[in-house]
MDTraj code that builds the backbone (N, CA, C; nanometers):
import mdtraj as md
import numpy as np

residues = "UNK UNK UNK UNK UNK UNK UNK UNK UNK UNK UNK UNK UNK UNK UNK UNK UNK UNK UNK UNK UNK UNK UNK UNK UNK UNK UNK UNK UNK UNK UNK UNK UNK UNK UNK UNK UNK UNK UNK UNK UNK UNK UNK UNK UNK UNK UNK UNK UNK UNK UNK UNK UNK UNK UNK UNK UNK UNK UNK UNK UNK UNK UNK UNK UNK UNK UNK UNK UNK UNK UNK UNK UNK UNK UNK UNK UNK UNK UNK UNK UNK UNK UNK UNK UNK UNK UNK UNK UNK UNK UNK UNK UNK UNK UNK UNK UNK UNK UNK UNK UNK UNK UNK UNK UNK UNK UNK UNK UNK UNK UNK UNK UNK UNK UNK UNK UNK UNK UNK UNK UNK UNK UNK UNK UNK UNK UNK UNK UNK UNK UNK UNK UNK UNK UNK UNK UNK UNK UNK UNK UNK UNK UNK UNK UNK UNK UNK UNK UNK UNK UNK UNK UNK UNK UNK UNK UNK UNK UNK".split()
xyz = np.array([
    [-1.3773, -0.9804, -1.1193],
    [-1.2799, -1.0008, -1.0143],
    [-1.2690, -1.1477, -0.9792],
    [-1.3797, -1.2176, -0.9795],
    [-1.3767, -1.3581, -0.9418],
    [-1.2938, -1.4409, -1.0381],
    [-1.3083, -1.4141, -1.1677],
    [-1.2319, -1.4888, -1.2669],
    [-1.0829, -1.4600, -1.2529],
    [-1.0512, -1.3367, -1.2195],
    [-0.9123, -1.2972, -1.1998],
    [-0.8493, -1.3750, -1.0843],
    [-0.9233, -1.3857, -0.9747],
    [-0.8726, -1.4566, -0.8572],
    [-0.8598, -1.6067, -0.8858],
    [-0.9612, -1.6638, -0.9517],
    [-0.9554, -1.8069, -0.9823],
    [-0.8463, -1.8394, -1.0836],
    [-0.8243, -1.7505, -1.1803],
    [-0.7216, -1.7759, -1.2806],
    [-0.5830, -1.7747, -1.2185],
    [-0.5665, -1.6967, -1.1124],
    [-0.4363, -1.6934, -1.0459],
    [-0.4012, -1.8320, -0.9905],
    [-0.5011, -1.9047, -0.9448],
    [-0.4757, -2.0406, -0.8954],
    [-0.4387, -2.1364, -1.0085],
    [-0.4797, -2.1052, -1.1295],
    [-0.4439, -2.1889, -1.2441],
    [-0.2932, -2.1869, -1.2693],
    [-0.2279, -2.0801, -1.2270],
    [-0.0827, -2.0746, -1.2465],
    [-0.0110, -2.1792, -1.1611],
    [-0.0757, -2.2259, -1.0558],
    [-0.0144, -2.3306, -0.9731],
    [-0.0038, -2.4631, -1.0476],
    [-0.0792, -2.4792, -1.1556],
    [-0.0716, -2.6020, -1.2353],
    [0.0497, -2.6037, -1.3278],
    [0.1108, -2.4873, -1.3476],
    [0.2293, -2.4790, -1.4335],
    [0.3478, -2.5456, -1.3643],
    [0.4275, -2.6174, -1.4409],
    [0.5417, -2.6907, -1.3849],
    [0.6433, -2.5945, -1.3231],
    [0.6648, -2.4815, -1.3868],
    [0.7622, -2.3842, -1.3374],
    [0.7228, -2.3331, -1.1986],
    [0.5949, -2.3064, -1.1802],
    [0.5477, -2.2550, -1.0520],
    [0.5532, -2.3644, -0.9451],
    [0.5155, -2.4864, -0.9820],
    [0.5162, -2.5970, -0.8855],
    [0.6563, -2.6313, -0.8369],
    [0.7552, -2.6144, -0.9221],
    [0.8921, -2.6528, -0.8837],
    [0.9632, -2.5453, -0.8024],
    [0.9193, -2.4213, -0.8105],
    [0.9794, -2.3126, -0.7326],
    [0.8946, -2.2890, -0.6079],
    [0.9477, -2.3244, -0.4947],
    [0.8733, -2.3106, -0.3687],
    [0.8399, -2.1640, -0.3392],
    [0.9348, -2.0740, -0.3615],
    [0.9118, -1.9312, -0.3352],
    [0.8016, -1.8768, -0.4261],
    [0.8032, -1.9179, -0.5512],
    [0.7013, -1.8721, -0.6457],
    [0.5631, -1.9248, -0.6062],
    [0.5583, -2.0481, -0.5594],
    [0.4312, -2.1046, -0.5121],
    [0.3804, -2.0273, -0.3901],
    [0.4702, -1.9967, -0.2970],
    [0.4306, -1.9217, -0.1772],
    [0.3863, -1.7794, -0.2128],
    [0.4549, -1.7186, -0.3070],
    [0.4153, -1.5835, -0.3506],
    [0.2771, -1.5859, -0.4150],
    [0.2514, -1.6852, -0.4973],
    [0.1203, -1.6968, -0.5624],
    [0.0104, -1.7157, -0.4586],
    [0.0339, -1.8052, -0.3632],
    [-0.0664, -1.8273, -0.2586],
    [-0.0807, -1.7062, -0.1672],
    [0.0282, -1.6354, -0.1417],
    [0.0228, -1.5148, -0.0598],
    [-0.0572, -1.4041, -0.1263],
    [-0.0346, -1.3828, -0.2556],
    [-0.1093, -1.2802, -0.3300],
    [-0.2561, -1.3187, -0.3366],
    [-0.2819, -1.4469, -0.3577],
    [-0.4201, -1.4946, -0.3616],
    [-0.4891, -1.4715, -0.2277],
    [-0.4210, -1.5033, -0.1174],
    [-0.4775, -1.4832, 0.0165],
    [-0.5015, -1.3347, 0.0452],
    [-0.4064, -1.2500, 0.0056],
    [-0.4216, -1.1060, 0.0250],
    [-0.5439, -1.0537, -0.0492],
    [-0.5655, -1.1044, -0.1696],
    [-0.6803, -1.0573, -0.2475],
    [-0.8121, -1.0976, -0.1825],
    [-0.8143, -1.2097, -0.1133],
    [-0.9371, -1.2511, -0.0466],
    [-0.9622, -1.1714, 0.0807],
    [-0.8578, -1.1185, 0.1412],
    [-0.8743, -1.0387, 0.2625],
    [-0.9486, -0.9078, 0.2387],
    [-0.9445, -0.8590, 0.1153],
    [-1.0131, -0.7335, 0.0874],
    [-1.1637, -0.7458, 0.1078],
    [-1.2166, -0.8664, 0.0989],
    [-1.3601, -0.8848, 0.1180],
    [-1.3985, -0.8809, 0.2654],
    [-1.3004, -0.8941, 0.3527],
    [-1.3276, -0.8795, 0.4962],
    [-1.3452, -0.7336, 0.5348],
    [-1.2844, -0.6448, 0.4575],
    [-1.2974, -0.5015, 0.4830],
    [-1.4203, -0.4506, 0.4090],
    [-1.5181, -0.4086, 0.4812],
    [-1.6395, -0.3575, 0.4191],
    [-1.6264, -0.2061, 0.4138],
    [-1.5903, -0.1576, 0.2978],
    [-1.5703, -0.0144, 0.2787],
    [-1.6761, 0.0372, 0.1821],
    [-1.7892, 0.0721, 0.2368],
    [-1.9008, 0.1171, 0.1554],
    [-1.9486, 0.2507, 0.2098],
    [-1.9746, 0.3412, 0.1205],
    [-2.0318, 0.4684, 0.1600],
    [-2.1822, 0.4529, 0.1511],
    [-2.2496, 0.4693, 0.2621],
    [-2.3955, 0.4578, 0.2618],
    [-2.4550, 0.5944, 0.2909],
    [-2.5571, 0.6242, 0.2189],
    [-2.6282, 0.7490, 0.2386],
    [-2.7750, 0.7157, 0.2487],
    [-2.8365, 0.7655, 0.3519],
    [-2.9786, 0.7395, 0.3709],
    [-3.0620, 0.8125, 0.2682],
    [-3.1817, 0.7658, 0.2495],
    [-3.2725, 0.8300, 0.1552],
    [-3.3247, 0.9595, 0.2159],
    [-3.3226, 1.0640, 0.1379],
    [-3.3658, 1.1944, 0.1869],
    [-3.4687, 1.2516, 0.0910],
    [-3.5502, 1.3410, 0.1450],
    [-3.6435, 1.4105, 0.0579],
    [-3.5647, 1.5121, -0.0248],
    [-3.6286, 1.5678, -0.1235],
    [-3.5588, 1.6619, -0.2111],
    [-3.5117, 1.7857, -0.1369],
    [-3.5940, 1.8368, -0.0491],
    [-3.5562, 1.9575, 0.0240],
    [-3.4385, 1.9301, 0.1171],
    [-3.4392, 1.8154, 0.1841],
    [-3.3271, 1.7817, 0.2722],
    [-3.1995, 1.7644, 0.1911],
    [-3.2127, 1.7031, 0.0731],
    [-3.0947, 1.6810, -0.0104],
    [-3.0353, 1.8136, -0.0566],
    [-3.1204, 1.9095, -0.0896],
    [-3.0711, 2.0401, -0.1341],
    [-3.0032, 2.1127, -0.0190],
    [-3.0643, 2.1086, 0.0986],
    [-3.0084, 2.1799, 0.2134],
    [-2.8796, 2.1174, 0.2632],
    [-2.8677, 1.9848, 0.2514],
    [-2.7527, 1.9156, 0.3080],
    [-2.6502, 1.8745, 0.2034],
    [-2.6587, 1.9276, 0.0818],
    [-2.5663, 1.8856, -0.0224],
    [-2.4219, 1.9187, 0.0130],
    [-2.3988, 2.0308, 0.0776],
    [-2.2635, 2.0654, 0.1180],
    [-2.2179, 1.9821, 0.2370],
    [-2.3093, 1.9467, 0.3252],
    [-2.2730, 1.8724, 0.4451],
    [-2.2358, 1.7287, 0.4143],
    [-2.2942, 1.6684, 0.3100],
    [-2.2660, 1.5282, 0.2831],
    [-2.1237, 1.5085, 0.2334],
    [-2.0648, 1.6072, 0.1701],
    [-1.9258, 1.5958, 0.1291],
    [-1.8353, 1.5908, 0.2508],
    [-1.8705, 1.6640, 0.3566],
    [-1.7913, 1.6615, 0.4788],
    [-1.8048, 1.5280, 0.5515],
    [-1.9234, 1.4652, 0.5467],
    [-1.9444, 1.3375, 0.6141],
    [-1.8691, 1.2255, 0.5450],
    [-1.8359, 1.2427, 0.4185],
    [-1.7723, 1.1404, 0.3381],
    [-1.6210, 1.1408, 0.3548],
    [-1.5691, 1.2122, 0.4512],
    [-1.4256, 1.2263, 0.4683],
    [-1.3798, 1.1443, 0.5874],
    [-1.2793, 1.0593, 0.5653],
    [-1.2249, 0.9772, 0.6723],
    [-1.1230, 1.0566, 0.7522],
    [-1.0322, 1.1192, 0.6836],
    [-0.9316, 1.2014, 0.7489],
    [-0.9246, 1.3340, 0.6743],
    [-0.8285, 1.4148, 0.7091],
    [-0.8214, 1.5481, 0.6495],
    [-0.7766, 1.5461, 0.5037],
    [-0.7231, 1.4347, 0.4575],
    [-0.6639, 1.4364, 0.3239],
    [-0.7451, 1.3650, 0.2171],
    [-0.8330, 1.2718, 0.2536],
    [-0.8977, 1.1952, 0.1477],
    [-1.0377, 1.1490, 0.1860],
    [-1.1266, 1.1450, 0.0864],
    [-1.2618, 1.0970, 0.1115],
    [-1.2655, 0.9444, 0.1246],
    [-1.3744, 0.8940, 0.1767],
    [-1.3901, 0.7513, 0.2031],
    [-1.3877, 0.6712, 0.0735],
    [-1.4432, 0.7270, -0.0347],
    [-1.4416, 0.6576, -0.1635],
    [-1.2992, 0.6284, -0.2083],
    [-1.2095, 0.7239, -0.1837],
    [-1.0708, 0.7070, -0.2247],
    [-1.0048, 0.5921, -0.1486],
    [-1.0337, 0.5813, -0.0200],
    [-0.9794, 0.4720, 0.0599],
    [-1.0285, 0.3383, 0.0052],
    [-1.1546, 0.3324, -0.0307],
    [-1.2128, 0.2094, -0.0845],
    [-1.1449, 0.1692, -0.2157],
    [-1.1211, 0.2639, -0.3031],
    [-1.0546, 0.2349, -0.4305],
    [-0.9105, 0.1907, -0.4059],
    [-0.8419, 0.2594, -0.3150],
    [-0.7027, 0.2229, -0.2848],
    [-0.6908, 0.0820, -0.2284],
    [-0.7848, 0.0424, -0.1445],
    [-0.7815, -0.0927, -0.0884],
    [-0.7932, -0.1957, -0.2004],
    [-0.8836, -0.1737, -0.2930],
    [-0.8993, -0.2663, -0.4054],
    [-0.7748, -0.2758, -0.4912],
    [-0.7146, -0.1616, -0.5189],
    [-0.5948, -0.1609, -0.6029],
    [-0.4768, -0.2243, -0.5298],
    [-0.4575, -0.1879, -0.4041],
    [-0.3408, -0.2359, -0.3307],
    [-0.3520, -0.3807, -0.2845],
    [-0.4744, -0.4305, -0.2715],
    [-0.4901, -0.5674, -0.2236],
    [-0.5185, -0.6674, -0.3344],
    [-0.5510, -0.6209, -0.4544],
    [-0.5766, -0.7168, -0.5610],
    [-0.5035, -0.6823, -0.6895],
    [-0.5379, -0.5719, -0.7509],
    [-0.4888, -0.5457, -0.8858],
    [-0.3376, -0.5275, -0.8929],
    [-0.2797, -0.4492, -0.8044],
    [-0.1350, -0.4261, -0.8094],
    [-0.0542, -0.5537, -0.7797],
    [-0.0877, -0.6305, -0.6741],
    [-0.0126, -0.7544, -0.6523],
    [-0.0297, -0.8556, -0.7659],
    [-0.1508, -0.8652, -0.8218],
    [-0.1725, -0.9569, -0.9334],
    [-0.0882, -0.9153, -1.0526],
    [-0.0846, -0.7850, -1.0804],
    [-0.0062, -0.7360, -1.1937],
    [0.1414, -0.7662, -1.1731],
    [0.1930, -0.7398, -1.0544],
    [0.3351, -0.7669, -1.0266],
    [0.3672, -0.9153, -1.0413],
    [0.2818, -1.0009, -0.9872],
    [0.3053, -1.1445, -0.9970],
    [0.2988, -1.1914, -1.1415],
    [0.2012, -1.1442, -1.2152],
    [0.1883, -1.1870, -1.3550],
    [0.3036, -1.1357, -1.4408],
    [0.3473, -1.0122, -1.4168],
    [0.4631, -0.9616, -1.4923],
    [0.5886, -1.0418, -1.4599],
    [0.6026, -1.0818, -1.3333],
    [0.7158, -1.1655, -1.2946],
    [0.7084, -1.3008, -1.3648],
    [0.5894, -1.3592, -1.3681],
    [0.5730, -1.4885, -1.4355],
    [0.6027, -1.4784, -1.5847],
    [0.5635, -1.3695, -1.6460],
    [0.5849, -1.3538, -1.7905],
    [0.7313, -1.3253, -1.8222],
    [0.7891, -1.2244, -1.7561],
    [0.9225, -1.1798, -1.7960],
    [1.0362, -1.2583, -1.7316],
    [1.0204, -1.3009, -1.6080],
    [1.1295, -1.3722, -1.5427],
    [1.1247, -1.5224, -1.5689],
    [1.0038, -1.5801, -1.5665],
    [0.9909, -1.7246, -1.5798],
    [0.9389, -1.7685, -1.7154],
    [0.9040, -1.6753, -1.8019],
    [0.8624, -1.7089, -1.9382],
    [0.7284, -1.7797, -1.9476],
    [0.6407, -1.7625, -1.8517],
    [0.5081, -1.8242, -1.8562],
    [0.4132, -1.7345, -1.9359],
    [0.4094, -1.7566, -2.0641],
    [0.3251, -1.6755, -2.1516],
    [0.2089, -1.7620, -2.1986],
    [0.0896, -1.7229, -2.1597],
    [-0.0315, -1.7904, -2.2070],
    [-0.1350, -1.6837, -2.2399],
    [-0.2359, -1.7254, -2.3129],
    [-0.3390, -1.6291, -2.3517],
    [-0.4079, -1.5675, -2.2296],
    [-0.4421, -1.6521, -2.1337],
    [-0.5113, -1.5999, -2.0157],
    [-0.4189, -1.5117, -1.9319],
    [-0.2927, -1.5463, -1.9247],
    [-0.1971, -1.4658, -1.8487],
    [-0.1807, -1.3282, -1.9124],
    [-0.1693, -1.3236, -2.0430],
    [-0.1583, -1.1953, -2.1144],
    [-0.2872, -1.1147, -2.0983],
    [-0.4017, -1.1825, -2.1113],
    [-0.5301, -1.1133, -2.0990],
    [-0.5443, -1.0500, -1.9606],
    [-0.5190, -1.1278, -1.8545],
    [-0.5384, -1.0750, -1.7203],
    [-0.4315, -0.9729, -1.6820],
    [-0.3122, -0.9834, -1.7395],
    [-0.2110, -0.8800, -1.7179],
    [-0.2571, -0.7483, -1.7792],
    [-0.3115, -0.7562, -1.9000],
    [-0.3644, -0.6361, -1.9658],
    [-0.4821, -0.5792, -1.8873],
    [-0.5693, -0.6667, -1.8410],
    [-0.6851, -0.6232, -1.7634],
    [-0.6425, -0.5528, -1.6352],
    [-0.5462, -0.6111, -1.5634],
    [-0.4985, -0.5487, -1.4403],
    [-0.4349, -0.4129, -1.4670],
    [-0.3620, -0.4012, -1.5764],
    [-0.3004, -0.2730, -1.6125],
    [-0.4068, -0.1671, -1.6388],
    [-0.5075, -0.2035, -1.7162],
    [-0.6141, -0.1084, -1.7486],
    [-0.6926, -0.0701, -1.6236],
    [-0.7240, -0.1676, -1.5390],
    [-0.7988, -0.1389, -1.4164],
    [-0.7201, -0.0456, -1.3257],
    [-0.5902, -0.0700, -1.3117],
    [-0.5081, 0.0172, -1.2268],
    [-0.5058, 0.1595, -1.2812],
    [-0.4903, 0.1746, -1.4125],
    [-0.4901, 0.3082, -1.4719],
    [-0.6239, 0.3791, -1.4518],
    [-0.7336, 0.3068, -1.4705],
    [-0.8657, 0.3674, -1.4503],
    [-0.8898, 0.4030, -1.3037],
    [-0.8458, 0.3180, -1.2139],
    [-0.8631, 0.3471, -1.0717],
    [-0.7761, 0.4644, -1.0279],
    [-0.6568, 0.4763, -1.0832],
    [-0.5729, 0.5921, -1.0516],
    [-0.6385, 0.7208, -1.0998],
    [-0.7007, 0.7156, -1.2172],
    [-0.7732, 0.8325, -1.2666],
    [-0.8920, 0.8639, -1.1750],
    [-0.9605, 0.7610, -1.1296],
    [-1.0729, 0.7815, -1.0374],
    [-1.0244, 0.8443, -0.9062],
    [-0.9123, 0.7975, -0.8551],
    [-0.8554, 0.8547, -0.7327],
    [-0.8213, 1.0018, -0.7543],
    [-0.7628, 1.0322, -0.8703],
    [-0.7306, 1.1710, -0.9025],
    [-0.8565, 1.2570, -0.9031],
    [-0.9630, 1.2079, -0.9656],
    [-1.0884, 1.2844, -0.9716],
    [-1.1486, 1.3032, -0.8329],
    [-1.1467, 1.1987, -0.7507],
    [-1.1994, 1.2096, -0.6146],
    [-1.1190, 1.3082, -0.5314],
    [-0.9873, 1.3034, -0.5464],
    [-0.9015, 1.3950, -0.4723],
    [-0.9246, 1.5388, -0.5168],
    [-0.9365, 1.5589, -0.6484],
    [-0.9604, 1.6928, -0.7018],
    [-1.0953, 1.7460, -0.6520],
    [-1.1976, 1.6625, -0.6528],
    [-1.3289, 1.7043, -0.6030],
    [-1.3203, 1.7390, -0.4550],
    [-1.2469, 1.6591, -0.3792],
    [-1.2305, 1.6843, -0.2363],
    [-1.1602, 1.8178, -0.2124],
    [-1.0594, 1.8485, -0.2931],
    [-0.9877, 1.9750, -0.2792],
    [-1.0783, 2.0929, -0.3120],
    [-1.1641, 2.0769, -0.4126],
    [-1.2579, 2.1843, -0.4469],
    [-1.3580, 2.2083, -0.3344],
    [-1.4058, 2.1006, -0.2736],
    [-1.5004, 2.1150, -0.1627],
    [-1.4338, 2.1827, -0.0444],
    [-1.3090, 2.1447, -0.0154],
    [-1.2366, 2.2075, 0.0950],
    [-1.2138, 2.3553, 0.0676],
    [-1.1778, 2.3896, -0.0559],
    [-1.1544, 2.5297, -0.0907],
    [-1.2834, 2.6095, -0.0809],
    [-1.3940, 2.5510, -0.1235],
    [-1.5229, 2.6186, -0.1158],
    [-1.5644, 2.6400, 0.0293],
    [-1.5312, 2.5455, 0.1146],
    [-1.5673, 2.5578, 0.2558],
    [-1.4856, 2.6660, 0.3253],
    [-1.3632, 2.6901, 0.2780],
    [-1.2774, 2.7908, 0.3399],
    [-1.3132, 2.9325, 0.2970],
    [-1.3829, 2.9459, 0.1845],
    [-1.4208, 3.0788, 0.1381],
    [-1.5193, 3.1394, 0.2363],
    [-1.5033, 3.2695, 0.2642],
    [-1.6000, 3.3325, 0.3564],
    [-1.7371, 3.3370, 0.2914],
    [-1.8361, 3.3011, 0.3691],
    [-1.9723, 3.3022, 0.3174],
    [-2.0244, 3.4449, 0.3201],
    [-2.1034, 3.4770, 0.2186],
    [-2.1600, 3.6108, 0.2107],
    [-2.2632, 3.6281, 0.3213],
    [-2.2625, 3.7442, 0.3770],
    [-2.3596, 3.7726, 0.4828],
    [-2.4983, 3.7760, 0.4213],
    [-2.5897, 3.7062, 0.4856],
    [-2.7250, 3.7025, 0.4306],
    [-2.8009, 3.8312, 0.4611],
    [-2.7631, 3.8957, 0.5681],
    [-2.8304, 4.0210, 0.6036],
    [-2.7306, 4.1351, 0.5976],
    [-2.7343, 4.2091, 0.4880],
    [-2.6475, 4.3244, 0.4746],
    [-2.7188, 4.4452, 0.5349],
    [-2.6433, 4.5415, 0.5863],
    [-2.7097, 4.6607, 0.6396],
    [-2.7850, 4.7339, 0.5288],
    [-2.8980, 4.7868, 0.5642],
    [-2.9789, 4.8567, 0.4661],
    [-2.9155, 4.9905, 0.4319],
    [-2.9253, 5.0266, 0.3061],
    [-2.8747, 5.1559, 0.2623],
    [-2.9685, 5.2649, 0.3122],
    [-2.9231, 5.3895, 0.3048],
    [-3.0012, 5.5009, 0.3592],
    [-3.1382, 5.5112, 0.2951],
    [-3.1431, 5.4917, 0.1635],
    [-3.2728, 5.5053, 0.0976],
    [-3.3660, 5.3883, 0.1276],
    [-3.3102, 5.2782, 0.1784],
    [-3.3929, 5.1618, 0.2098],
    [-3.4311, 5.1559, 0.3587],
    [-3.3848, 5.2528, 0.4373],
    [-3.4169, 5.2538, 0.5805],
    [-3.5671, 5.2716, 0.5980],
    [-3.6230, 5.2021, 0.6967],
    [-3.7678, 5.2201, 0.7198],
    [-3.7961, 5.3636, 0.7661],
    [-3.9049, 5.4127, 0.7241],
    [-3.9457, 5.5485, 0.7580],
    [-4.0215, 5.5446, 0.8887],
    [-3.9801, 5.6305, 0.9817],
    [-4.0483, 5.6370, 1.1098],
    [-4.1463, 5.7528, 1.1082],
    [-4.2668, 5.7326, 1.1534],
    [-4.3675, 5.8371, 1.1592],
    [-4.3916, 5.8817, 1.2977],
])
top = md.Topology()
chain = top.add_chain()
for i, resn in enumerate(residues, 1):
    res = top.add_residue(resn, chain, resSeq=i)
    for name in ("N", "CA", "C"):
        top.add_atom(name, md.element.get_by_symbol(name[0]), res)
traj = md.Trajectory(xyz[None], top)
């Protein structure tokens, strides 16, 4: 990520970018937006538990990992990264390549990298959402009664 952010500043050395004020402002704006993501600390922390506690609370930890009714905290964290860095970088680099003709090895490399990262993160979001839906569906299922009434042949005998 660091190389990606620093390479974006290298585009300011290009004559085309320096001469277009709007393009310079867009580059600096995208760069600033990408740095803001580090101000948001979106980390899922889980305390260390013994094995028995982990087994008993395995269903409960999925519920604690939910920010709102629709998505888990991990998904929010991935979305912030994609929306604040990878997607704006990809849009800016595609604009530089196709509209302004700035084709360089590093520009092509980082455009490809941003595309692959976005696709992988979208797949990760899909998996997190699917897992969240499965947990919600499992929670809605009625739990089996642990104490069923005893059948006639299993009734205790009274003397």
